[in-house]
C-alpha positions as CSV (number, residue, x, y, z in Angstrom):
1,X,35.0,-19.0,4.4
2,X,31.8,-18.6,2.3
3,X,29.1,-16.5,3.9
4,X,26.1,-18.5,5.3
5,X,22.8,-18.5,3.5
6,X,19.3,-20.0,3.7
7,X,18.0,-22.3,1.0
8,X,14.6,-23.8,0.3
9,X,14.7,-27.6,-0.1
10,X,12.2,-27.8,-2.9
11,X,14.2,-25.5,-5.3
12,X,16.2,-27.3,-7.9
13,X,18.5,-24.3,-8.9
14,X,21.4,-23.1,-6.8
15,X,20.1,-20.2,-4.7
16,X,20.6,-18.4,-1.4
17,X,19.0,-15.9,1.0
18,X,22.0,-14.1,2.5
19,X,21.9,-12.1,5.8
20,X,24.5,-9.9,7.5
21,X,27.1,-12.6,8.3
22,X,30.2,-13.4,6.3
23,X,31.3,-10.1,4.7
24,X,33.9,-7.4,5.1
25,X,31.9,-4.3,5.8
26,X,32.1,-2.5,9.2
27,X,30.0,-0.3,11.4
28,X,26.3,-0.1,10.7
29,X,26.9,-2.2,7.5
30,X,28.6,-5.1,9.3
31,X,29.2,-7.3,7.6
32,X,27.7,-8.6,4.3
33,X,26.1,-5.5,2.9
34,X,25.5,-6.1,-0.8
35,X,23.8,-2.8,-1.6
36,X,25.7,-0.5,-4.0
37,X,23.1,2.1,-3.3
38,X,24.2,2.4,0.4
39,X,26.8,4.8,1.6
40,X,29.1,1.9,2.5
41,X,32.6,1.7,1.0
42,X,32.1,0.6,-2.6
43,X,35.1,-1.8,-2.4
44,X,33.5,-3.5,0.5
45,X,30.2,-3.9,-1.3
46,X,31.9,-5.3,-4.3
47,X,33.8,-7.8,-2.3
48,X,30.6,-8.9,-0.4
49,X,28.9,-9.4,-3.7
50,X,31.8,-11.4,-5.0
51,X,31.7,-13.6,-1.9
52,X,28.0,-14.3,-2.5
53,X,28.5,-15.1,-6.2
54,X,31.3,-17.5,-5.3
55,X,29.2,-19.2,-2.6
56,X,26.6,-19.9,-5.3
57,X,29.3,-21.0,-7.8
58,X,28.0,-18.4,-10.2
59,X,30.0,-16.8,-13.0
60,X,28.6,-13.4,-12.3
61,X,26.0,-11.7,-10.2
62,X,23.4,-9.2,-11.7
63,X,21.1,-6.9,-9.8
64,X,18.8,-4.2,-11.0
65,X,18.1,-0.6,-9.9
66,X,15.1,-1.3,-7.7
67,X,12.3,1.3,-7.7
68,X,9.3,-0.4,-6.1
69,X,7.8,-0.9,-9.5
70,X,6.0,-3.7,-11.4
71,X,8.7,-3.7,-14.1
72,X,10.3,-7.1,-15.0
73,X,13.3,-7.3,-17.3
74,X,15.0,-10.2,-19.2
75,X,18.7,-10.4,-18.6
76,X,21.0,-12.0,-21.2
77,X,24.5,-11.2,-19.9
78,X,26.2,-9.8,-16.8
79,X,27.6,-6.7,-18.5
80,X,24.4,-5.4,-19.9
81,X,23.2,-2.0,-18.6
82,X,21.5,-2.0,-15.2
83,X,17.8,-1.7,-15.6
84,X,15.3,0.2,-13.4
85,X,13.3,-2.9,-12.5
86,X,12.1,-4.9,-9.6
87,X,12.1,-8.4,-11.2
88,X,14.7,-10.1,-13.3
89,X,14.5,-13.2,-15.5
90,X,17.2,-15.2,-17.4
91,X,17.9,-18.4,-19.2
92,X,21.7,-17.9,-19.1
93,X,23.5,-20.6,-17.2
94,X,26.0,-19.3,-14.6
95,X,24.4,-15.9,-14.3
96,X,23.1,-15.2,-10.8
97,X,20.0,-12.9,-10.5
98,X,20.0,-11.0,-7.3
99,X,17.5,-9.0,-5.3
100,X,18.4,-6.6,-2.6
101,X,16.1,-6.2,0.4
102,X,16.0,-4.7,4.0
103,X,12.4,-5.7,5.0
104,X,10.7,-6.1,1.5
105,X,10.0,-9.6,0.3
106,X,12.6,-11.4,-1.9
107,X,11.1,-14.1,-4.1
108,X,13.2,-16.5,-6.2
109,X,11.7,-18.6,-9.0
110,X,12.7,-21.6,-11.1
111,X,11.1,-23.7,-13.8
112,X,13.5,-26.6,-14.2
113,X,11.8,-28.0,-17.3
114,X,12.0,-24.7,-19.2
115,X,15.5,-23.8,-17.9
116,X,14.4,-20.3,-16.7
117,X,14.8,-18.5,-13.4
118,X,13.5,-15.3,-11.9
119,X,14.0,-13.0,-8.9
120,X,11.5,-10.4,-7.6
121,X,11.7,-7.6,-5.1
122,X,8.2,-7.2,-3.5
123,X,7.7,-4.4,-1.0
124,X,4.1,-3.5,-0.4
125,X,4.0,-1.1,-3.4
126,X,5.5,-3.6,-5.8
127,X,3.4,-6.5,-4.5
128,X,0.2,-4.4,-4.8
129,X,1.4,-3.0,-8.2
130,X,1.9,-6.4,-9.7
131,X,5.6,-7.2,-9.6
132,X,5.1,-10.9,-8.9
133,X,2.6,-11.2,-11.8
134,X,5.1,-9.4,-14.1
135,X,7.9,-11.8,-13.1
136,X,5.8,-14.9,-13.8
137,X,4.5,-13.4,-17.1
138,X,8.0,-12.7,-18.3
139,X,9.1,-16.2,-17.3
140,X,6.3,-17.6,-19.4
141,X,7.4,-15.6,-22.4
142,X,10.7,-17.5,-22.1
143,X,9.1,-20.9,-21.9
144,X,8.0,-21.3,-18.3
145,X,4.7,-22.9,-17.3
146,X,3.2,-21.6,-14.0
147,X,2.3,-25.1,-12.8
148,X,6.0,-26.0,-13.2
149,X,7.4,-22.9,-11.4
150,X,8.7,-23.3,-7.9
151,X,9.0,-20.2,-5.8
152,X,10.8,-19.4,-2.5
153,X,10.0,-16.5,-0.3
154,X,12.9,-15.2,1.8
155,X,13.5,-13.2,5.0
156,X,11.3,-10.1,5.2
157,X,9.2,-8.0,7.5
158,X,6.3,-9.9,9.0
159,X,3.7,-9.9,11.8
160,X,3.9,-9.2,14.7
161,X,6.3,-6.5,13.5
162,X,4.6,-5.3,10.3
163,X,2.4,-2.5,11.6
164,X,0.5,-0.4,9.1
165,X,-2.2,2.3,9.0
166,X,-5.6,2.7,7.4
167,X,-4.1,4.3,4.3
168,X,-2.2,1.1,3.3
169,X,-5.1,-1.1,4.2
170,X,-7.5,1.0,2.1
171,X,-5.1,0.8,-0.9
172,X,-5.1,-3.0,-0.9
173,X,-8.8,-3.3,-0.3
174,X,-9.6,-0.8,-3.1
175,X,-7.8,-3.0,-5.6
176,X,-8.5,-6.4,-4.1
177,X,-11.6,-6.4,-1.7
178,X,-10.6,-9.8,-0.4
179,X,-7.4,-8.3,1.0
180,X,-9.1,-7.8,4.4
181,X,-7.9,-11.2,5.3
182,X,-4.3,-10.1,5.1
183,X,-4.7,-7.4,7.8
184,X,-5.3,-8.0,11.5
185,X,-6.5,-5.0,13.7
186,X,-4.4,-4.2,16.7
187,X,-6.1,-3.4,19.9
188,X,-7.1,0.2,20.7
189,X,-4.6,2.0,18.4
190,X,-6.2,2.0,15.0
191,X,-3.3,0.1,13.5
192,X,-3.1,-3.2,11.7
193,X,-0.6,-6.1,11.2
194,X,0.1,-6.8,7.6
195,X,0.7,-10.3,6.4
196,X,2.3,-9.4,3.1
197,X,3.8,-12.9,2.5
198,X,0.3,-14.3,2.6
199,X,-0.8,-11.7,0.1
200,X,2.2,-12.6,-2.1
201,X,1.4,-16.3,-2.0
202,X,-2.2,-15.6,-2.9
203,X,-1.1,-13.5,-5.9
204,X,1.2,-16.3,-7.1
205,X,-1.5,-18.9,-6.8
206,X,-3.7,-16.6,-8.9
207,X,-1.1,-16.7,-11.6
208,X,-1.3,-20.5,-11.8
209,X,1.5,-21.6,-9.4
210,X,0.7,-24.6,-7.3
211,X,0.5,-23.8,-3.6
212,X,2.7,-26.7,-2.8
213,X,5.4,-25.2,-5.0
214,X,5.6,-22.0,-3.0
215,X,7.7,-22.2,0.1
216,X,8.3,-19.5,2.7
217,X,11.6,-19.6,4.7
218,X,9.8,-17.8,7.5
219,X,12.5,-15.5,8.9
220,X,11.5,-12.0,10.1
221,X,14.1,-9.2,9.4
222,X,12.9,-6.7,12.0
223,X,12.7,-9.5,14.7
224,X,16.3,-10.5,14.1
225,X,18.5,-7.4,13.3
226,X,21.7,-9.2,14.3
227,X,21.1,-11.6,11.5
228,X,19.5,-9.5,8.9
229,X,19.6,-5.9,7.7
230,X,16.2,-4.1,8.4
231,X,15.2,-0.7,7.2
232,X,12.7,-0.3,10.0
233,X,15.3,-1.3,12.6
234,X,17.8,1.2,11.2
235,X,15.2,4.0,11.6
236,X,14.3,2.9,15.1
237,X,18.0,2.9,16.0
238,X,18.6,6.4,14.5
239,X,21.1,5.2,11.9
240,X,21.8,7.4,8.9
241,X,21.7,4.4,6.5
242,X,21.3,0.7,6.3
243,X,22.7,-2.4,4.6
244,X,20.9,-4.7,2.1
245,X,20.4,-8.4,2.2
246,X,21.1,-10.3,-1.0
247,X,18.8,-13.1,-2.3
248,X,20.1,-14.7,-5.5
249,X,19.5,-17.7,-7.8
250,X,21.6,-19.2,-10.6
251,X,21.0,-21.9,-13.3
């Protein structure tokens, strides 16, 4: 049986936001851990990734070595060397581009007219650093038009579970003074709730995407640890490691 996954109804390319269900891993990685960077058995990770690729009817699945950067890379074939990058773009039919997350935002992109797809891993460092802008710009270099790009935001950490401190708030406001609207002060503790998905949506609109073409699936990783891997949940539970959720798209 294929592992279950979320989809966004306005996307025209095959895609999926996978969670924990439907894989072969055990223990703290139960069951669809797709992260080769984890300490899970590599054979289990490979099988989980194969199951996801098959569920999307993809010829192959390609993921990068994510470093919380603003680096976007064009991918031509599945067997090219793995880049250190947090966004991937391709025009190759059958090649699934994947993003691995465990609280960070996965964003999948598609310009049907141009025949180009993208996938971006946007934690707060990457989002602030410009990873979404880099992905859209690289798609444009390969024929995409921002007004024609559709984007889907997947499961990630969200309010009321995304608590941050003054240092992070200051970093955002220093670069974008209007960022105050993405942070809500908590009562009596000096902390804030961060709405990173709203920030990401704003940045995409600033790149020319239509607001109506950006859809958020709405799921919260930390609020639903039985369904999704969550880095923060793993730390709270005292686990030595954590699994990674896969989000992928294929032409």
